[in-house]
C-alpha positions as CSV (number, residue, x, y, z in Angstrom):
1,M,0.0,0.0,0.0
2,L,1.3,3.5,-0.9
3,R,1.4,6.8,1.0
4,D,-0.9,9.7,0.4
5,H,-0.8,12.0,3.5
6,R,-2.8,15.2,2.9
7,S,-6.0,16.3,1.1
8,T,-6.1,19.1,-1.5
9,P,-9.6,19.2,-2.9
10,S,-8.7,21.5,-5.8
11,V,-6.5,19.0,-7.6
12,P,-8.0,18.4,-11.1
13,F,-8.3,14.7,-11.5
14,R,-11.1,12.3,-12.4
15,L,-12.1,8.8,-11.3
16,V,-13.4,6.2,-13.7
17,L,-14.0,2.5,-13.6
18,A,-11.8,0.7,-16.0
19,P,-13.7,-0.7,-19.0
20,S,-13.1,-4.5,-19.3
21,N,-12.2,-4.1,-22.9
22,D,-9.7,-1.2,-22.4
23,E,-6.5,-3.2,-22.4
24,P,-4.1,-0.2,-22.6
25,A,-5.8,1.3,-19.4
26,I,-5.6,-2.0,-17.6
27,M,-1.9,-2.4,-18.5
28,A,-1.2,1.2,-17.4
29,A,-2.5,0.3,-14.0
30,V,-0.3,-2.8,-14.0
31,A,2.8,-0.7,-14.9
32,L,2.0,1.8,-12.2
33,G,1.6,-0.9,-9.6
34,N,4.9,-2.5,-10.7
35,Q,6.7,0.7,-9.8
36,S,5.7,0.1,-6.2
37,R,5.9,-3.6,-6.0
38,S,8.0,-3.4,-2.8
39,T,5.0,-2.4,-0.9
40,L,2.1,-3.6,-3.1
41,G,3.5,-7.0,-3.8
42,H,3.0,-9.0,-7.0
43,M,-0.4,-9.1,-8.6
44,P,-1.0,-11.2,-11.7
45,H,-2.2,-9.3,-14.8
46,A,-5.3,-11.5,-14.8
47,A,-6.3,-10.1,-11.4
48,Y,-6.5,-6.6,-13.0
49,R,-8.5,-7.8,-15.9
50,D,-10.9,-9.7,-13.6
51,A,-11.4,-6.6,-11.5
52,A,-12.1,-4.5,-14.6
53,R,-14.7,-7.2,-15.7
54,K,-16.3,-6.9,-12.3
55,E,-16.1,-3.1,-12.3
56,T,-13.8,-3.0,-9.2
57,L,-10.7,-1.5,-10.8
58,L,-10.9,2.2,-10.2
59,L,-8.6,4.5,-12.3
60,V,-7.5,8.0,-11.5
61,Y,-6.5,10.4,-14.2
62,A,-5.0,13.9,-14.4
63,G,-5.8,14.8,-18.0
64,E,-4.9,11.7,-19.9
65,Q,-2.2,10.6,-17.4
66,L,-3.0,7.7,-15.1
67,I,-1.9,8.9,-11.6
68,G,-3.4,6.2,-9.4
69,Y,-5.8,3.3,-9.1
70,A,-7.6,1.1,-6.6
71,L,-8.1,-2.7,-7.1
72,Y,-10.7,-4.2,-4.8
73,G,-13.2,-7.0,-4.5
74,L,-16.6,-7.6,-3.0
75,T,-17.7,-10.3,-0.6
76,R,-21.0,-10.8,1.2
77,Q,-19.7,-9.0,4.3
78,R,-17.3,-6.3,3.1
79,V,-15.3,-4.5,0.4
80,R,-11.8,-5.9,0.3
81,L,-9.3,-3.3,-0.8
82,T,-6.3,-5.1,-2.3
83,H,-4.3,-2.3,-4.0
84,L,-4.3,1.5,-3.3
85,C,-1.7,3.0,-5.5
86,V,-0.8,6.7,-6.2
87,D,1.9,7.9,-8.5
88,P,4.8,9.3,-6.4
89,Q,4.5,12.7,-8.0
90,W,0.9,13.0,-7.0
91,R,1.1,11.9,-3.4
92,G,-0.1,14.3,-0.8
93,R,-2.7,15.9,-3.1
94,G,-5.8,14.1,-1.8
95,V,-5.9,11.4,-4.5
96,A,-6.2,8.5,-2.0
97,H,-8.9,10.4,-0.1
98,Q,-11.0,10.8,-3.2
99,V,-10.5,7.1,-4.2
100,V,-11.5,5.8,-0.8
101,R,-14.5,8.2,-0.6
102,F,-15.6,7.0,-4.1
103,I,-15.5,3.4,-3.1
104,S,-17.3,4.0,0.2
105,D,-20.1,6.0,-1.6
106,R,-20.4,3.4,-4.3
107,H,-20.7,0.5,-1.9
108,V,-22.3,2.2,1.1
109,D,-24.7,-0.8,1.4
110,Y,-21.7,-2.9,2.5
111,P,-20.7,-2.8,6.2
112,G,-17.3,-1.3,5.4
113,I,-13.9,-1.6,3.6
114,L,-11.1,-3.9,4.8
115,A,-7.5,-3.5,3.9
116,K,-4.5,-5.4,5.2
117,C,-1.0,-3.9,5.4
118,R,2.3,-5.0,6.8
119,V,3.3,-3.3,10.1
120,D,6.8,-2.6,8.9
121,Y,5.6,-0.4,6.0
122,N,4.7,2.2,8.7
123,L,1.6,3.4,6.9
124,G,-0.7,3.5,9.9
125,D,-0.9,7.3,9.9
126,M,-2.1,7.2,6.3
127,W,-4.8,4.6,6.9
128,I,-6.1,6.6,9.9
129,K,-6.3,9.8,7.9
130,L,-8.3,7.9,5.3
131,G,-10.9,7.0,7.9
132,F,-9.7,3.4,8.7
133,T,-9.2,2.0,12.2
134,P,-7.0,-1.0,13.2
135,I,-9.1,-4.0,14.2
136,A,-6.6,-6.8,14.3
137,E,-2.9,-7.6,14.2
138,R,-1.5,-11.0,13.4
139,R,1.3,-12.7,11.7
140,G,1.0,-13.2,7.9
141,R,1.1,-16.5,6.0
142,S,4.3,-15.7,4.1
143,K,7.5,-17.6,5.0
144,A,8.9,-14.4,6.6
145,G,5.9,-14.2,8.8
146,H,5.6,-10.4,8.7
147,M,3.1,-8.9,11.1
148,L,-0.1,-7.6,9.4
149,I,-2.6,-5.0,10.6
150,S,-6.2,-5.3,9.4
151,W,-7.6,-1.8,8.8
152,W,-11.4,-1.2,8.7
153,R,-13.4,1.8,7.3
154,D,-16.8,1.4,8.8
155,H,-20.0,2.4,6.9
156,G,-22.1,2.8,10.1
157,H,-24.5,-0.1,9.6
158,P,-25.9,-1.7,12.8
159,N,-24.1,-4.8,13.9
160,L,-24.1,-7.2,16.9
161,F,-22.4,-4.5,19.0
162,S,-24.6,-1.6,18.0
163,R,-26.8,0.1,20.7
164,T,-30.4,-0.7,20.0
165,D,-32.0,1.1,22.9
166,D,-32.2,4.6,24.2
167,S,-30.7,3.9,27.7
168,T,-27.4,5.5,26.9
169,L,-27.0,8.7,28.9
170,L,-23.5,9.7,27.8
171,R,-21.2,9.1,24.8
172,A,-17.5,9.6,25.6
173,A,-14.0,9.4,24.1
174,I,-11.0,8.1,26.0
175,D,-7.3,8.6,25.7
176,L,-4.6,5.9,25.5
177,N,-3.8,6.0,29.3
178,V,-7.4,5.2,30.1
179,L,-7.4,2.3,27.6
180,R,-4.2,1.0,29.2
181,D,-5.8,1.2,32.6
182,L,-8.4,-1.2,31.3
183,I,-6.0,-3.9,30.1
184,E,-2.8,-3.6,32.2
185,P,-2.9,-5.0,35.8
186,G,-1.1,-3.1,38.5
187,R,-1.4,0.4,37.0
188,V,-1.6,3.0,39.7
189,D,-4.9,4.9,40.2
190,A,-6.6,2.8,37.4
191,E,-9.8,2.1,39.4
192,E,-11.7,5.1,38.0
193,S,-10.9,4.1,34.4
194,R,-12.0,0.5,35.0
195,A,-15.3,1.8,36.3
196,L,-16.1,2.9,32.7
197,V,-16.7,-0.7,31.7
198,S,-18.4,-1.8,34.9
199,D,-21.9,-3.5,34.9
200,Q,-23.4,-0.4,36.3
201,L,-22.3,1.8,33.4
202,T,-22.4,-0.7,30.5
203,D,-25.9,0.3,29.4
204,R,-25.6,4.0,30.2
205,L,-22.2,5.0,28.9
206,E,-21.1,4.4,25.3
207,V,-17.3,4.8,24.7
208,V,-16.4,5.9,21.2
209,R,-12.9,5.4,19.8
210,T,-11.4,8.3,17.9
211,A,-8.7,8.6,15.3
212,A,-6.5,10.3,18.0
213,L,-6.7,7.1,20.0
214,D,-5.9,5.0,16.9
215,T,-3.0,7.2,16.1
216,E,-1.5,6.7,19.6
217,I,-2.0,3.0,19.4
218,N,-0.3,3.0,16.0
219,K,2.8,4.5,17.6
220,M,3.1,1.6,19.9
221,T,5.1,-1.6,19.3
222,G,4.9,-5.3,20.2
223,R,2.5,-7.2,22.3
224,L,1.0,-4.1,24.0
225,R,-0.1,-2.6,20.7
226,S,-1.9,-5.8,19.9
227,Q,-3.5,-5.8,23.3
228,C,-4.7,-2.2,22.8
229,I,-6.1,-3.0,19.3
230,N,-8.0,-5.9,20.6
231,A,-9.3,-4.1,23.7
232,A,-10.5,-1.2,21.6
233,Q,-12.8,-3.5,19.7
234,Q,-15.4,-3.2,22.5
235,F,-15.9,0.5,21.7
236,T,-18.0,2.2,19.0
237,L,-16.0,2.7,15.9
238,P,-14.9,6.2,14.9
239,I,-17.3,8.7,13.4
240,H,-16.2,10.2,10.1
241,V,-16.0,14.0,10.7
242,D,-15.6,16.5,7.9
243,P,-11.9,17.5,7.8
244,A,-12.9,21.2,7.3
245,R,-15.0,21.0,10.5
246,L,-12.2,19.5,12.4
247,A,-9.8,22.1,11.1
248,Q,-12.1,24.9,12.3
249,I,-12.5,23.3,15.8
250,H,-8.8,22.9,16.0
251,S,-8.3,26.5,15.1
252,D,-10.9,27.7,17.6
253,L,-9.4,25.6,20.4
254,L,-5.9,27.0,19.7
255,A,-7.3,30.6,19.7
256,A,-8.9,30.0,23.1
257,V,-5.8,28.4,24.6
258,H,-3.5,31.1,23.3
259,T,-5.3,33.7,25.5
260,T,-3.6,32.1,28.5
261,E,-0.7,30.0,27.1
262,S,0.6,31.5,23.9
263,G,3.3,28.9,23.2
264,Y,0.9,25.9,23.1
265,P,1.3,23.2,21.7
266,R,5.0,22.8,22.7
267,T,5.4,19.0,22.6
268,E,4.3,16.0,20.7
269,Q,2.0,15.1,23.6
270,D,0.4,18.6,23.4
271,H,-0.4,18.0,19.7
272,R,-1.9,14.6,20.6
273,D,-3.9,16.1,23.4
274,L,-5.2,18.8,21.1
275,A,-6.2,16.1,18.5
276,Y,-8.1,14.1,21.2
277,V,-10.2,17.1,22.2
278,T,-10.7,18.3,18.6
279,E,-12.1,15.0,17.5
280,A,-14.3,14.5,20.6
281,I,-15.9,17.9,19.9
282,G,-16.2,17.1,16.2
283,A,-17.9,13.8,16.8
284,G,-20.5,15.6,19.1
285,L,-19.4,13.6,22.2
286,Q,-20.5,15.0,25.6
287,V,-17.4,13.7,27.5
288,F,-13.7,13.1,27.0
289,V,-12.2,10.9,29.7
290,T,-8.5,11.4,30.7
291,R,-6.3,11.3,33.7
292,D,-3.9,13.9,32.2
293,E,-4.0,16.9,34.5
294,H,-2.0,19.1,32.1
295,L,-4.5,18.4,29.4
296,T,-7.5,19.3,31.5
297,Q,-5.9,22.4,32.9
298,T,-5.0,23.6,29.4
299,L,-7.9,22.6,27.2
300,V,-10.8,22.6,29.6
301,P,-12.4,26.1,30.0
């Protein structure tokens, strides 16, 4: 899978489904994919042709130049994204965002989109920005046994874990420290965090995971990251918030903080804290749960 970090809506490109009889267009996608075989892996030409026949080979053009493509498949339960490829000269211009949005809109009747990516490719930030969340981490089937992360972009359909009653009083986001309180024995002062998943609150409090939480989990390594990914499955999946709205909330929060602390944010943790609060507000959540006193002193009015 290839990198595409930022979104620039004004980029003049068009998305079209590859016609099954357009061999030059199909082979252009093959050639573009071959340029990034180190991260995409090998894909037989027949797979591209089969996807075109099934109308699941999406091509992206700037003028007459092919600048990207997505190769995916459909099962009964999900959309399976196999390749997401953007020409290196066009990365960072919102191409991947438009591709993913096109696929989601076209197949909104499916529960969501699944993509798998090797951990050592370090593309977690990209997937999170594209609206995906990590749902599993396990060793792949190759001889090398590389660790794979399954990334899921949810379409918001009800499932076995969806709330079906109106008993929920609060919807809340949590930070990584609170999540670790829930899964690591012996953490100091973790009792209040563990109360969030007690029987008394189960039907009254809905915990929603945000992209900020997924971003912090993504920075972790080893067994603890896998534990956090698994533990986060009990929470409601992230709500897709319009990036422009998030940017405005972020700006408003900074303006408010700068009235008392002009140098904020100073550290990487400050940036993460700001993202947590921004996304909680953007998702319309009533509560953000944290044990970070600096965060609450700085960002809570």
